[in-house]
ZASEMI-834309 format. One line per field, with one value per residue (C-alpha): x, y, z; residue number from 1. Coordinates in Angstrom, 1 decimal, padded with zeros to 4 digits. Each point is the difference from the previous one (the first is absolute). Example, Ala and Ser with C-alpha at 12.3 -4.5 7.8 and 13.67 -1.06 7.14 Angstrom:
ZASEMI-834309
X c(012.3_001.4)
Y c(-004.5_003.4)
Z c(007.8_-000.7)
num c(1_2)
//
This chain:
ZASEMI-834309
X c(082.6_002.8_000.0_002.7_000.6_003.1_000.8_-000.1_-003.4_-001.9_-003.4_-001.1_-003.3_-002.5_-000.4_-003.4_001.6_002.8_-002.6_-002.0_003.2_001.2_-003.4_-000.2_-002.9_001.4_-002.7_-002.4_001.8_000.3_002.4_002.3_000.0_001.0_002.8_001.3_-000.2_001.8_002.8_000.2_-001.0_-002.6_000.7_-002.8_001.5_003.5_002.2_003.1_002.0_-000.6_001.2_003.0_001.0_-000.4_002.2_002.6_000.3_000.4_002.6_002.1_002.9_000.4_001.6_002.6_002.7_001.7_000.0_001.4_003.6_001.4_003.7_001.2_003.2_001.1_-001.1_001.6_-002.1_000.7_-003.3_-001.4_-003.7_-001.9_-001.9_002.8_-001.2_003.4_001.9_002.5_003.8_002.2_001.8_003.3_-001.2_001.2_000.2_-003.8_000.1_-001.0_003.0_-000.2_000.2_-002.9_-002.0_000.7_-001.1_-003.2_-000.8_000.5_-002.3_-002.6_000.1_-000.6_-003.5_-002.8_-001.7_000.0_000.6_002.7_000.4_003.4_-000.4_003.0_-000.4_002.2_000.8_000.4_000.9_001.7_002.7_000.9_-000.8_002.8_-001.7_-003.3_001.6_001.8_-003.2_-002.0_002.7_000.4_-003.8_-000.3_002.8_-001.5_-003.5_001.0_-000.2_-002.7_-002.3_-002.1_-002.0_002.5_-000.6_002.3_-001.0_002.0_-001.4_002.0_-000.3_001.6_002.2_003.2_-001.3_002.1_-000.3_002.5_-002.0_-003.3_001.2_001.1_-003.4_-001.9_002.1_-000.5_-003.8_000.2_-003.2_000.6_-002.1_000.4_-001.7_-002.0_-001.5_-002.1_001.0_003.5_-000.5_-001.4_002.5_003.1_-001.3_000.2_002.8_003.1_002.6_003.2_000.7_-003.1_-003.7_-000.9_-003.3_001.6_002.5_-002.7_-002.4_002.7_000.9_-003.5_-000.6_003.2_-000.6_-003.5_001.3_002.3_-002.9_-001.9_003.0_000.2_-003.5_-001.5_-003.6_000.2_-003.2_001.6_003.7_000.8_002.1_-002.0_000.0_-001.1_-001.4_000.7_-002.7_001.0_-002.0_000.9_-001.3_-003.4_-000.7_000.8_-001.9_-000.7_003.6_001.3_-002.3_000.7_003.8_-000.3_-002.4_002.5_002.7_-002.1_-000.4_-002.9_-000.1_000.4_000.6_-001.5_001.9_-000.2_003.2_001.6_001.4_003.4_003.5_000.2_-003.7_-000.7_002.3_-001.5_-003.6_-001.0_000.9_-000.9_-002.7_-003.9_-002.7_-002.0_-002.9_002.2_001.5_-003.5_-001.2_003.0_-000.6_-003.7_000.7_002.8_-001.9_-003.1_002.1_001.7_-003.5_-001.0_003.1_-000.8_-003.5_001.8_002.1_003.2_000.9_001.6_-000.7_000.6_002.0_-001.8_-003.3_001.2_001.1_-003.3_-002.2_001.7_-000.8_-003.6_-001.1_001.9_000.8_003.7_002.8_002.6_002.5_000.9_002.0_-001.0_-003.7_-000.7_-000.7_002.5_002.3_003.0_002.7_002.4_-002.3_-000.5_003.1_003.5_002.3_003.8_001.9_003.3_002.0_-001.9_-002.5_-003.3_-003.4_-003.6_-000.8_001.3_-002.0_001.6_003.4_-000.8_-000.3_003.7_001.2_-002.1_001.8_-003.0_001.1_-003.5_-000.4_003.6_-000.3_003.5_003.3_000.7_003.4_-001.5_-003.7_-001.8_-003.2_-001.9_001.4_-001.3_-003.4_-000.4_001.3_-002.2_-000.4_-001.4_-002.4_-001.0_-000.7_-002.1_-002.1_-000.3_-001.1_-002.6_-003.2_-002.1_001.6_000.2_-002.8_-000.7_000.3_-001.7_-003.5_000.7_-001.9_003.2_002.0_000.0_001.9_002.2_003.3_002.1_003.7_001.4_003.2_-002.2_-001.9_003.2_001.5_-003.1_-001.8_002.7_-001.7_000.1_-003.9_-000.7_-003.2_-002.3_-002.3_002.8_002.2_000.8_000.6_-003.3_-001.9_001.7_-000.9_-003.5_-000.5_001.2_-002.3_-003.0_000.8_000.1_-003.2_-001.6_000.8_-001.1_-003.3_-000.7_-000.6_001.3_000.7_002.7_002.0_-000.6_001.6_003.0_000.4_-000.3_002.7_002.3_-000.1_001.5_003.4_002.2_003.2_003.2_001.8_002.9_001.6_-000.1_003.1_-001.0)
Y c(104.0_-000.5_002.0_-000.2_001.6_001.3_-003.1_-002.1_-001.6_-000.2_-000.6_-000.6_001.9_000.4_003.6_000.1_-001.0_002.5_002.8_-001.0_-000.1_003.4_001.7_-001.4_-002.2_-003.5_-000.4_-000.5_-003.3_-002.1_-002.5_002.8_001.7_-003.2_-000.5_003.6_-000.5_-003.3_001.5_003.1_002.5_002.1_002.9_-001.0_-002.9_000.3_-002.5_002.1_-002.6_-002.4_002.5_000.9_-003.7_-000.4_003.1_-001.1_-003.4_001.6_002.5_-002.2_000.4_003.6_-001.1_-002.3_002.0_-001.2_-003.8_-000.2_001.0_-000.2_-000.4_000.7_-002.0_001.0_001.7_-002.5_-002.4_-002.7_000.5_003.0_000.6_002.4_001.4_-000.2_002.0_-000.1_001.6_-002.8_000.2_-002.2_-002.9_001.9_002.7_-001.6_003.3_-000.2_-002.9_000.7_-000.3_-002.4_002.9_001.7_-003.1_-000.4_003.6_-000.5_-003.2_001.7_002.9_-002.6_-001.8_003.3_000.1_000.1_-002.7_-003.3_-001.8_001.0_-001.2_000.7_-000.2_-000.3_001.7_001.3_000.2_-003.8_-000.8_-003.3_002.1_001.2_-003.3_000.5_003.2_-001.8_-002.7_002.6_002.0_-003.1_-001.3_003.5_000.2_-003.3_000.9_003.4_-001.4_-002.0_003.4_001.6_-003.0_000.7_-002.3_000.0_-001.1_000.2_000.3_-000.1_001.4_-001.4_-000.9_-003.4_-000.2_000.2_-002.6_-003.1_-003.0_001.5_003.3_-001.9_-002.2_003.1_001.8_-003.1_-000.5_003.7_000.0_002.7_000.2_000.2_002.2_000.6_001.3_-001.8_002.2_-002.8_-002.5_-000.2_002.2_003.0_-000.5_-000.3_002.8_002.3_-001.5_-000.6_-002.5_000.1_-003.5_-001.7_000.2_001.9_-001.7_-003.5_000.7_001.4_-002.8_-002.6_001.5_000.5_-003.7_-000.9_002.1_-001.3_-003.6_000.9_001.4_-003.2_-002.1_002.0_-001.1_003.5_000.3_000.4_002.0_002.7_-000.1_000.8_002.5_003.2_001.6_003.5_001.1_003.4_000.7_001.6_000.6_-003.5_-001.6_001.7_-002.0_-003.4_-000.3_-003.7_-000.9_002.0_-001.8_-003.4_000.7_000.6_-002.9_-002.4_001.1_-000.8_003.6_000.6_003.7_002.6_003.8_001.7_003.3_002.9_001.3_002.7_003.2_-000.3_-000.6_-001.4_-000.6_003.8_000.4_-003.0_000.8_000.7_-003.6_-001.8_002.0_000.2_002.0_-001.0_-001.4_-002.4_-001.3_-000.4_-002.0_-002.3_-000.3_-000.9_-002.5_-001.6_-000.1_-001.4_-002.8_-000.6_-000.2_-002.5_-002.1_000.1_-001.4_-002.8_-000.8_001.9_002.2_003.3_003.5_003.5_002.2_003.4_-001.8_-001.9_003.3_001.9_-002.9_-000.5_003.6_-000.2_-003.4_-000.5_003.4_-001.0_002.2_-002.1_002.9_000.0_003.2_001.5_-000.2_001.3_003.4_001.4_-001.8_-001.9_002.3_000.7_-001.2_-003.4_-000.6_001.5_-000.5_000.0_000.5_-001.6_003.1_000.4_002.6_-000.5_000.5_000.0_-003.1_-001.8_002.1_003.2_-001.6_-000.8_003.7_000.5_-001.2_002.8_002.6_000.4_-000.2_001.1_-003.1_-000.4_000.2_-000.8_-001.9_-003.3_001.4_003.0_-000.2_-001.3_-002.0_002.9_002.5_-002.3_-000.4_003.7_001.2_002.7_-002.0_-003.0_002.3_001.6_-003.4_-001.1_003.1_-000.2_-003.7_000.3_-000.4_001.6_003.3_-000.6_002.2_-002.3_-003.2_000.8_-000.4_-002.9_-003.1_-002.0_002.1_-002.6_-002.5_002.2_001.8_002.4_000.2_003.4_-001.0_-001.0_003.3_001.9_-001.7_000.2_003.1_002.1_000.0_-002.4_000.4_-000.5_000.5_-003.1_001.0_-000.7_-002.2_-003.3_-002.0_001.2_-001.1_-003.4_-000.5_001.4_-002.4_-003.0_000.8_000.6_-003.4_-001.8_001.6_-001.0_-003.6_000.5_001.5_-002.7_-002.4_-003.0_-002.4_-001.9_003.2_001.4_-003.2_000.5_003.7_-000.9_-002.7_002.8_001.8_-002.9_000.8_-002.9_000.9_-001.4_-000.4_-002.1_003.4_001.6_000.4_000.7)
Z c(026.8_002.5_003.3_002.6_003.5_001.5_001.8_-003.3_000.2_-003.3_-001.5_-003.5_-000.5_-002.9_-001.4_001.9_003.2_-000.4_-000.6_003.1_002.0_-001.3_000.7_003.6_-001.0_000.8_002.6_-002.8_-000.9_003.2_-001.8_-001.2_003.4_001.6_-002.4_000.6_003.7_000.1_-002.2_002.2_-002.7_002.0_002.3_002.3_002.0_-001.5_001.8_000.8_001.8_-002.7_-002.7_002.2_000.3_-003.8_-000.6_002.5_-001.7_-003.4_001.1_002.3_-002.2_001.1_003.1_-001.6_-001.7_-003.2_-000.4_-003.5_-000.5_-003.6_-000.5_-003.6_000.2_-003.6_-003.1_-002.1_-002.1_-002.5_-001.8_-001.9_000.6_-002.1_003.0_002.6_002.9_001.7_-002.8_000.1_-000.4_-002.2_001.6_-000.2_002.3_003.2_001.7_000.3_002.5_003.6_002.4_002.9_002.3_-001.6_000.1_003.7_000.8_-002.1_001.9_003.4_-001.1_-001.0_003.3_001.9_-001.5_002.5_-002.1_001.8_-003.4_-002.5_-003.5_-001.7_-003.8_-002.3_-003.4_-002.8_-002.8_000.5_003.6_-001.0_-001.5_003.5_001.8_002.5_001.2_000.3_002.1_002.2_000.6_000.9_002.4_001.6_000.4_001.7_002.4_000.8_000.3_003.0_001.9_-002.2_000.3_-003.1_-002.0_-002.8_-003.7_-003.0_-003.7_-003.1_-003.2_-003.0_-003.6_001.0_-003.1_002.3_002.5_000.6_002.4_002.5_000.2_000.2_002.8_002.1_-000.7_001.1_003.1_001.0_-000.8_-002.6_-001.9_-003.8_-002.3_-003.7_-003.1_-002.7_-002.6_-001.6_-002.8_-001.3_-003.1_002.2_002.9_-002.3_-002.1_003.0_002.1_-002.0_001.3_-002.2_-001.4_001.3_000.9_003.1_000.1_-000.2_002.8_002.3_-000.6_000.6_003.4_001.0_-000.4_001.6_003.1_000.3_-000.1_003.0_002.0_-000.5_000.9_003.2_000.9_-000.5_-001.1_-003.8_-000.1_002.3_-000.7_-003.6_-001.8_-000.2_-003.4_-001.1_-003.3_-001.6_-002.4_-003.3_-003.2_-001.2_003.2_-000.3_-003.2_001.6_003.3_-000.4_-001.0_003.0_002.5_-001.5_000.3_003.8_000.5_-001.8_002.2_003.1_001.1_002.2_-000.6_-002.6_000.6_-003.0_000.5_-002.5_-001.4_002.2_-001.7_001.7_-001.3_-003.6_-000.1_-000.2_-003.0_-001.8_000.8_-003.6_-000.8_003.2_001.6_-000.2_001.6_003.2_-002.1_-002.0_003.3_001.6_-003.0_000.3_003.7_-000.1_-002.7_001.9_003.3_-001.6_-001.4_003.5_001.6_-002.8_000.8_003.7_-000.8_-001.9_003.1_-000.9_002.9_-001.0_001.2_-001.1_002.6_-000.5_000.3_003.1_001.6_-000.7_000.8_003.4_000.8_-001.2_001.1_003.3_001.3_000.3_-001.2_-002.0_000.4_-003.7_000.2_-003.4_000.7_003.6_001.5_000.7_-002.4_001.2_-001.4_003.0_002.6_-001.4_-002.2_-000.5_-002.9_000.3_-003.2_-000.8_001.2_003.2_-001.1_001.7_-001.6_001.1_-002.2_-003.0_-002.4_001.5_-000.5_-003.6_-000.8_001.0_-003.4_-001.6_002.3_002.3_003.7_001.5_002.0_001.3_003.9_001.3_-000.2_001.8_001.2_001.8_000.4_003.2_-000.1_001.7_-002.6_-002.8_001.5_000.8_-003.4_-001.5_-003.2_002.1_001.6_-003.2_-001.6_002.9_-000.4_-003.8_000.2_002.9_-001.9_002.8_-001.0_-003.9_-001.3_-003.0_002.2_003.2_-001.4_-002.3_000.7_-000.4_002.5_002.9_-002.3_-002.1_000.0_-002.0_-000.9_000.5_-002.0_-003.0_000.4_000.1_-003.0_-002.3_001.3_001.7_003.4_003.0_000.3_-003.7_-001.8_000.2_-002.8_-002.5_002.0_-001.7_003.2_001.4_-003.1_000.3_003.6_-000.6_-002.9_001.9_002.8_-002.3_-001.4_003.3_001.4_-003.2_000.8_003.6_-001.1_-002.5_003.0_-001.8_002.8_-001.8_-001.1_003.5_001.5_-002.3_001.1_003.6_-000.2_-001.5_003.3_002.0_001.3_001.1_001.8_-001.4_003.2_-001.5_-001.1_003.5_002.1_003.5)
num c(1_2_3_4_5_6_7_8_9_10_11_12_13_14_15_16_17_18_19_20_21_22_23_24_25_26_27_28_29_30_31_32_33_34_35_36_37_38_39_40_41_42_43_44_45_46_47_48_49_50_51_52_53_54_55_56_57_58_59_60_61_62_63_64_65_66_67_68_69_70_71_72_73_74_75_76_77_78_79_80_81_82_83_84_85_86_87_88_89_90_91_92_93_94_95_96_97_98_99_100_101_102_103_104_105_106_107_108_109_110_111_112_113_114_115_116_117_118_119_120_121_122_123_124_125_126_127_128_129_130_131_132_133_134_135_136_137_138_139_140_141_142_143_144_145_146_147_148_149_150_151_152_153_154_155_156_157_158_159_160_161_162_163_164_165_166_167_168_169_170_171_172_173_174_175_176_177_178_179_180_181_182_183_184_185_186_187_188_189_190_191_192_193_194_195_196_197_198_199_200_201_202_203_204_205_206_207_208_209_210_211_212_213_214_215_216_217_218_219_220_221_222_223_224_225_226_227_228_229_230_231_232_233_234_235_236_237_238_239_240_241_242_243_244_245_246_247_248_249_250_251_252_253_254_255_256_257_258_259_260_261_262_263_264_265_266_267_268_269_270_271_272_273_274_275_276_277_278_279_280_281_282_283_284_285_286_287_288_289_290_291_292_293_294_295_296_297_298_299_300_301_302_303_304_305_306_307_308_309_310_311_312_313_314_315_316_317_318_319_320_321_322_323_324_325_326_327_328_329_330_331_332_333_334_335_336_337_338_339_340_341_342_343_344_345_346_347_348_349_350_351_352_353_354_355_356_357_358_359_360_361_362_363_364_365_366_367_368_369_370_371_372_373_374_375_376_377_378_379_380_381_382_383_384_385_386_387_388_389_390_391_392_393_394_395_396_397_398_399_400_401_402_403_404_405_406_407_408_409_410_411_412_413_414_415_416_417_418_419_420_421_422_423_424_425_426_427_428_429_430_431_432_433_434_435_436_437_438_439_440_441_442_443_444_445_446_447_448_449_450_451_452_453_454_455_456_457_458_459_460_461_462_463_464_465_466_467_468)
//
């Protein structure tokens, strides 16, 4: 039985120990009482300064301001993905490209953030379609940052099929981190991501290997500097956990992010064909992570991102500041999304709803909104309230509350309320299932498995990408 306290400490107790604790009879078991005292679980002798410091450490992000700024430089894309969350436009739709002036204004708003670090992430569509806009935004940000003095990073999220050597050299010279998508082996990836006249999987893999070669040639640590790849889990993926993991390992990837399919964009319309329930995802998740742990025990280093995020909170007391799983969530106060035409949204998920005619999460325009107006917008305030787990009736007493978070945009899309109903909330069941699984591993006490899980909490800074 797992018990937690509000500052994030935890103990694993037997049923007998839990009953003694609940009945106020822990004194009858000196060993139990000592464990409870050491973990700050008893009212008598409760260490308030210790708890306050732990909470301050976990909630340090509240003083930052938005650090992630997503620029959607175009809706155009050369691939057709069955689950496209961005609701892409055809290559002929050049009117959906962000103008240089809009990009400049978005960059200037981003650099006004009170966060000491700012990441500007280029998305689409396919951002390589509008590479001139990406270049202009990066150069403008570097110029303006001479005054703003932020720790500045750039990230490009691309399918890589429009990459060439000239673009790659520019990205490397300007320290732009490259991220992509790999949905597993070729048959699954190409079945979901269509590239006219070629193999989407083949092109992505070719450029992953090429970019990684360049990182090594630059003398960067190959265990730290690799192309990051994301997985979108569809029904086909859930039947191939081993093949998916092996694909990533073969590419030299040190991490997988086993994300469930979001109900945004085209994915919502194709749910009957691509989707699954929370139980099916969790079965896939447990099998895949069990296999990854097995690989680690054989000397193959690979971690799962959800596990790493949760374990960092559980085992170290640190907050990795993953914006989707924190309280309150990062929408508005941790990230901002700037659409191709200058419309501003609380987050990328909020922007995705635009294609469905839902403008609930639109908070401004780059041409007219000030940073103060964006941060004080009623929608930003409402999301902060709705994602504060201390005030969520169904979350405030949950044992996993210190480590978890909710997504008001997901709640709005699936349940018609920013607050949602956790008893039948798909994302809640996924997070709870993952935490059940992780605490099961912790409670097992297997020293080899615990060693693997502890290594997954190690954060190594990738300072090469920083512009200071």
